[in-house]
C-alpha positions as CSV (number, residue, x, y, z in Angstrom):
1,X,-20.1,33.0,40.8
2,X,-17.9,32.1,37.8
3,X,-15.1,29.9,38.9
4,X,-13.2,30.3,35.7
5,X,-9.7,28.8,36.1
6,X,-9.9,28.8,39.8
7,X,-8.7,25.3,40.5
8,X,-8.1,26.1,44.3
9,X,-11.3,24.2,45.4
10,X,-10.0,20.8,44.3
11,X,-6.6,19.7,43.3
12,X,-4.8,23.0,44.1
13,X,-2.3,22.7,47.0
14,X,-2.6,25.4,49.7
15,X,0.4,27.7,49.9
16,X,-1.0,30.4,51.9
17,X,-4.5,31.0,53.3
18,X,-5.2,33.5,50.4
19,X,-3.0,32.0,47.6
20,X,-3.3,28.7,45.8
21,X,-1.1,27.1,43.1
22,X,-2.5,24.9,40.3
23,X,-1.6,23.9,36.8
24,X,-1.3,21.1,34.2
25,X,1.2,19.6,31.8
26,X,1.4,17.2,28.9
27,X,4.1,15.0,27.0
28,X,3.4,14.0,23.4
29,X,4.6,11.4,21.0
30,X,3.8,12.0,17.3
31,X,4.4,9.4,14.7
32,X,3.3,10.4,11.0
33,X,2.7,7.2,9.1
34,X,2.4,8.9,5.6
35,X,3.9,11.7,3.8
36,X,7.5,13.0,3.2
37,X,8.3,13.5,6.9
38,X,7.7,10.3,8.9
39,X,10.0,11.0,11.7
40,X,8.7,10.1,15.3
41,X,9.2,12.8,17.9
42,X,8.5,13.2,21.7
43,X,7.7,16.7,23.0
44,X,7.4,18.0,26.5
45,X,4.5,19.9,25.1
46,X,3.7,22.3,27.9
47,X,3.9,22.7,31.5
48,X,1.6,25.4,33.1
49,X,1.8,27.2,36.4
50,X,-1.3,28.9,37.7
51,X,-2.0,31.2,40.6
52,X,-5.4,32.1,42.3
53,X,-4.9,34.8,44.9
54,X,-7.7,36.2,47.1
55,X,-6.8,39.9,47.0
56,X,-10.0,40.7,48.9
57,X,-13.2,38.8,49.5
58,X,-14.6,40.3,46.3
59,X,-11.4,40.7,44.3
60,X,-9.7,37.7,42.9
61,X,-6.5,37.4,40.7
62,X,-6.3,34.4,38.3
63,X,-3.3,33.8,36.2
64,X,-1.4,31.1,34.3
65,X,2.1,31.1,32.6
66,X,2.7,28.4,30.0
67,X,6.1,26.9,29.3
68,X,5.9,25.2,25.9
69,X,8.1,22.9,23.8
70,X,10.3,21.7,26.7
71,X,10.2,25.2,28.3
72,X,11.8,26.8,25.1
73,X,8.7,29.1,24.7
74,X,7.1,31.2,27.4
75,X,3.5,32.4,27.2
76,X,1.2,34.3,29.4
77,X,-2.2,32.4,28.9
78,X,-4.1,34.9,31.1
79,X,-3.7,37.3,34.1
80,X,-7.0,38.7,35.2
81,X,-8.8,40.5,38.1
82,X,-12.3,39.3,38.9
83,X,-14.4,41.8,40.8
84,X,-17.4,39.7,42.3
85,X,-20.3,41.9,42.7
86,X,-23.4,39.7,42.5
87,X,-24.3,36.3,40.9
88,X,-25.6,38.0,37.8
89,X,-23.2,40.8,37.3
90,X,-19.4,40.7,37.8
91,X,-16.4,42.5,36.2
92,X,-13.3,41.0,34.7
93,X,-10.2,42.9,33.4
94,X,-6.8,42.2,32.2
95,X,-5.5,39.4,29.9
96,X,-8.2,36.9,29.5
97,X,-9.2,33.9,27.4
98,X,-11.7,34.7,24.6
99,X,-14.9,33.1,25.4
100,X,-15.3,31.4,22.1
101,X,-16.2,27.7,21.8
102,X,-16.1,24.8,24.2
103,X,-12.3,24.6,24.4
104,X,-10.7,27.9,24.5
105,X,-11.5,28.8,28.1
106,X,-11.2,25.2,29.5
107,X,-8.4,23.7,27.3
108,X,-6.7,21.6,30.0
109,X,-5.6,18.3,28.4
110,X,-7.5,16.1,30.8
111,X,-10.8,17.7,29.8
112,X,-10.6,16.4,26.2
113,X,-10.1,12.9,24.8
114,X,-7.7,13.5,21.9
115,X,-4.0,13.8,22.2
116,X,-4.1,17.2,20.2
117,X,-6.8,19.7,20.4
118,X,-9.3,19.2,17.5
119,X,-8.4,21.0,14.2
120,X,-11.5,23.1,14.5
121,X,-10.3,24.5,17.8
122,X,-6.9,25.2,16.1
123,X,-7.8,26.9,12.8
124,X,-11.3,28.2,13.3
125,X,-10.9,29.1,16.9
126,X,-7.3,29.7,17.5
127,X,-7.1,28.1,20.9
128,X,-5.5,29.0,23.2
129,X,-6.6,32.4,22.3
130,X,-5.9,35.2,24.9
131,X,-7.0,38.8,24.6
132,X,-6.5,42.0,26.6
133,X,-9.5,44.1,27.7
134,X,-12.4,44.1,30.2
135,X,-15.9,42.9,30.5
136,X,-18.8,41.4,32.5
137,X,-19.9,37.9,33.4
138,X,-22.4,36.2,35.5
139,X,-25.3,33.8,36.0
140,X,-28.6,35.8,35.9
141,X,-30.6,32.7,36.5
142,X,-30.1,29.1,37.2
143,X,-28.8,27.4,34.0
144,X,-27.7,30.6,32.3
145,X,-24.0,31.7,32.1
146,X,-22.7,34.6,30.1
147,X,-19.5,36.5,29.3
148,X,-19.2,39.7,27.4
149,X,-16.0,41.5,26.8
150,X,-14.4,44.5,24.9
151,X,-10.9,43.3,23.9
152,X,-8.0,43.9,21.3
153,X,-9.1,42.5,17.9
154,X,-7.4,40.0,15.6
155,X,-4.9,41.3,12.9
156,X,-5.5,40.4,9.3
157,X,-2.5,42.2,7.7
158,X,1.1,42.9,8.6
159,X,4.3,44.3,7.0
160,X,8.0,43.6,7.6
161,X,8.9,47.0,8.8
162,X,9.9,48.1,12.3
163,X,7.3,48.6,15.0
164,X,6.2,51.9,13.6
165,X,5.0,52.9,16.9
166,X,2.3,50.3,16.9
167,X,2.2,48.5,20.3
168,X,5.2,47.0,22.1
169,X,7.5,44.2,21.7
170,X,7.3,43.1,17.9
171,X,4.4,45.7,17.4
172,X,2.3,43.1,15.6
173,X,4.9,42.2,12.9
174,X,4.2,39.0,11.3
175,X,0.8,38.6,12.9
176,X,-1.7,38.1,10.0
177,X,-4.5,36.0,8.7
178,X,-3.5,33.6,5.9
179,X,-4.9,30.8,3.6
180,X,-4.6,28.6,6.8
181,X,-7.2,30.5,8.7
182,X,-7.1,33.2,11.4
183,X,-4.9,31.5,13.8
184,X,-1.8,33.7,13.1
185,X,-3.8,36.8,13.5
186,X,-4.2,36.4,17.3
187,X,-0.5,36.8,18.0
188,X,1.2,34.4,20.3
189,X,2.0,37.0,23.1
190,X,0.0,39.9,24.3
191,X,2.7,42.4,23.8
192,X,3.2,41.5,20.1
193,X,-0.4,42.7,19.4
194,X,-1.6,45.9,18.0
195,X,-4.7,47.5,19.6
196,X,-5.6,50.0,17.0
197,X,-8.9,48.0,16.4
198,X,-11.0,46.5,19.2
199,X,-13.7,43.8,19.1
200,X,-16.6,42.7,21.1
201,X,-16.8,39.0,22.1
202,X,-19.2,37.0,24.2
203,X,-20.6,33.8,25.0
204,X,-23.8,32.3,26.6
205,X,-24.4,28.7,28.0
206,X,-27.6,27.1,28.7
207,X,-27.2,24.1,31.0
208,X,-30.8,23.4,32.1
209,X,-32.7,22.8,28.9
210,X,-32.6,19.1,29.2
211,X,-30.9,16.6,31.8
212,X,-27.2,16.2,30.6
213,X,-27.3,18.7,27.8
214,X,-25.4,22.0,27.6
215,X,-26.0,24.5,24.6
216,X,-23.5,27.3,23.9
217,X,-23.3,30.2,21.5
218,X,-20.2,32.5,21.0
219,X,-19.2,35.5,18.9
220,X,-16.4,37.7,18.0
221,X,-16.9,40.9,16.1
222,X,-14.5,43.7,15.1
223,X,-12.2,45.4,12.5
224,X,-8.9,43.5,12.0
225,X,-6.6,45.7,9.8
226,X,-5.2,47.6,12.7
227,X,-4.7,50.8,10.6
228,X,-2.4,49.3,7.9
229,X,-5.0,49.9,5.2
230,X,-8.1,52.2,5.0
231,X,-10.4,49.1,4.7
232,X,-11.6,47.8,8.1
233,X,-11.6,43.9,7.4
234,X,-14.6,43.5,9.7
235,X,-14.7,39.9,11.2
236,X,-18.0,38.2,12.1
237,X,-17.2,34.9,13.9
238,X,-20.3,33.0,15.0
239,X,-20.1,29.7,16.9
240,X,-22.5,27.1,18.4
241,X,-21.9,24.1,20.4
242,X,-23.5,21.2,22.3
243,X,-22.4,18.8,24.9
244,X,-24.5,15.9,26.1
245,X,-24.0,12.9,28.3
246,X,-26.5,10.2,29.4
247,X,-25.0,7.5,31.5
248,X,-22.0,5.9,29.6
249,X,-22.6,7.8,26.4
250,X,-21.1,11.2,25.8
251,X,-20.8,13.5,22.7
252,X,-20.0,17.1,21.7
253,X,-20.3,19.0,18.5
254,X,-19.3,22.5,17.3
255,X,-20.0,24.7,14.2
256,X,-18.1,27.9,13.2
257,X,-18.8,30.3,10.5
258,X,-16.5,33.3,9.9
259,X,-16.9,36.2,7.5
260,X,-14.2,38.7,6.8
261,X,-14.9,41.8,4.9
262,X,-12.6,43.6,2.5
263,X,-10.6,40.4,1.7
264,X,-9.9,41.8,-1.8
265,X,-8.0,44.8,-0.1
266,X,-6.5,42.6,2.5
267,X,-5.0,40.2,-0.2
268,X,-3.9,43.0,-2.4
269,X,-1.9,44.5,0.5
270,X,-0.4,41.1,1.3
271,X,0.7,40.7,-2.3
272,X,2.9,43.7,-2.2
273,X,6.6,42.7,-1.9
274,X,7.9,43.5,1.7
275,X,4.6,42.8,3.4
276,X,4.8,39.8,5.8
277,X,1.0,38.6,5.8
278,X,0.3,35.3,4.0
279,X,-2.5,36.5,1.7
280,X,-5.1,34.0,0.3
281,X,-7.5,35.2,3.0
282,X,-10.9,33.9,2.4
283,X,-14.0,36.0,2.8
284,X,-15.9,33.0,4.3
285,X,-14.4,30.1,6.5
286,X,-16.4,27.2,7.8
287,X,-15.9,24.3,10.3
288,X,-17.8,21.7,12.0
289,X,-17.0,18.7,14.1
290,X,-18.7,15.8,15.9
291,X,-17.2,13.7,18.6
292,X,-18.7,10.7,20.5
293,X,-17.3,8.5,23.3
294,X,-18.3,5.7,25.5
295,X,-17.3,5.4,29.2
296,X,-16.5,1.8,29.1
297,X,-16.4,0.9,32.8
298,X,-19.9,2.4,33.3
299,X,-21.2,0.6,30.2
300,X,-19.9,-2.7,31.4
301,X,-20.9,-2.2,34.9
302,X,-17.4,-2.4,36.4
303,X,-17.0,-1.3,40.0
304,X,-14.0,1.0,39.5
305,X,-13.1,4.7,39.7
306,X,-10.9,4.4,36.5
307,X,-12.4,5.5,33.2
308,X,-11.7,4.3,29.8
309,X,-13.1,6.2,27.0
310,X,-12.9,4.9,23.3
311,X,-13.9,7.7,21.0
312,X,-14.3,8.9,17.5
313,X,-14.4,12.4,15.9
314,X,-15.3,13.7,12.4
315,X,-14.1,17.3,11.4
316,X,-14.5,19.4,8.3
317,X,-12.4,22.6,8.4
318,X,-12.6,24.9,5.3
319,X,-10.3,27.9,5.9
320,X,-10.9,28.9,2.3
321,X,-14.5,28.0,1.9
322,X,-15.1,31.1,-0.4
323,X,-12.3,33.2,-1.7
324,X,-12.9,36.6,-3.3
325,X,-12.7,36.9,-7.1
326,X,-9.2,37.1,-8.5
327,X,-7.5,35.1,-5.9
328,X,-7.0,31.3,-6.3
329,X,-7.5,29.1,-3.3
330,X,-4.8,26.9,-2.0
331,X,-6.1,23.4,-2.3
332,X,-4.0,22.1,0.4
333,X,-5.6,24.3,3.0
334,X,-9.2,23.1,3.1
335,X,-9.4,20.0,5.2
336,X,-12.4,18.2,3.5
337,X,-12.4,15.4,6.3
338,X,-10.5,14.6,9.3
339,X,-11.1,11.3,11.2
340,X,-9.7,10.7,14.5
341,X,-10.3,7.5,16.6
342,X,-8.6,6.4,19.8
343,X,-8.9,5.8,23.5
344,X,-8.3,7.9,26.7
345,X,-7.5,6.1,30.0
346,X,-8.1,8.2,33.2
347,X,-6.9,6.3,36.3
348,X,-8.0,9.4,38.2
349,X,-9.8,12.5,36.8
350,X,-6.7,14.6,36.9
351,X,-4.5,12.2,34.9
352,X,-5.2,11.1,31.3
353,X,-3.1,8.6,29.1
354,X,-4.2,8.9,25.4
355,X,-3.6,7.2,22.1
356,X,-5.3,8.0,18.7
357,X,-4.8,7.9,15.0
358,X,-5.8,10.8,12.7
359,X,-6.5,10.5,8.9
360,X,-6.8,13.9,7.0
361,X,-8.1,14.2,3.5
362,X,-7.2,17.5,1.9
363,X,-8.9,19.3,-1.1
364,X,-5.8,18.7,-3.3
365,X,-6.7,14.8,-3.1
366,X,-3.8,14.2,-0.8
367,X,-4.1,12.4,2.6
368,X,-2.0,12.3,5.8
369,X,-2.0,9.9,8.5
370,X,-0.6,10.3,12.2
371,X,-0.4,8.2,15.2
372,X,-0.3,10.1,18.5
373,X,0.2,9.3,22.2
374,X,0.3,11.6,25.3
375,X,0.4,11.6,29.2
376,X,-1.4,14.5,30.6
377,X,-2.2,15.8,34.1
378,X,-3.7,18.6,36.3
379,X,-2.4,19.6,39.7
């Protein structure tokens, strides 16, 4: 069965014979070393409390609440019911994490080496990306896992008016695509999202093709204009990824291609005074990254349970890879090259101390540099 987000079998502490608590947290230090703002900051980045409840032998509740920015922001990451039927066919409903890419469903900070999530998993796949809906998942055969959901779609346009009867909370106001990608179109809270448009999203993972290798494919398909304009703004997001480990060597790579229809109509709407969306939405966005690391104790033959991982990552993230005629691209949006190198130290698998440096080259011929450190943990 899919054990997504059920940490009860390992480090979760037992509160009741049918309820377990788990979670994670991280504290960041960020020190820009170039650019106008070079202030060093420390942030209690997030603290997450998760619950796994066994409502019945075949009905499980999984939920996580995220306290971000020293508990100044509260976010529901997910709250889902899993109906366990067979190994190959199960049902999931509620607020879920979109099954797109390597990191969105499994984004705990001890599971990746860099202090911050990779830029591709921020701009191209807006992690953490939660959605509301229902779907199916399972393992139809050994080495094959799948998820397939129908969920609320992203939002490409917005205005500055009141809720207009669309949704609850902020009614989707100020949620929109921009020249910086699709991230703001997800909405930070589920009650701030309009569900006039729905989408289909899914993922399949192949884990037995070759020893140590996992291959994954993800997609997200649906209209995005949420009834604001007649054009649908259909998004076609396609992603592929690999993870591979052999003894002391480990690597991963992801590639994302996103096509958005009707970007001329979307940008025209966003150019009207009073509308809140950013405009400059590209009809094609593209991103790729490659990361490699060395498990140093294993390489050196040290007899220890500690792990030290020097690593390097290259990324290329083009949120305006192709802009519709009549709309000029913003040259500071495309990240032509991002180089991150650093080291992660794990005294135990549930604790990670990280330090890294990121160098970013933008299309407008400017560069930025930043040194980062973090302490992260799971419990």
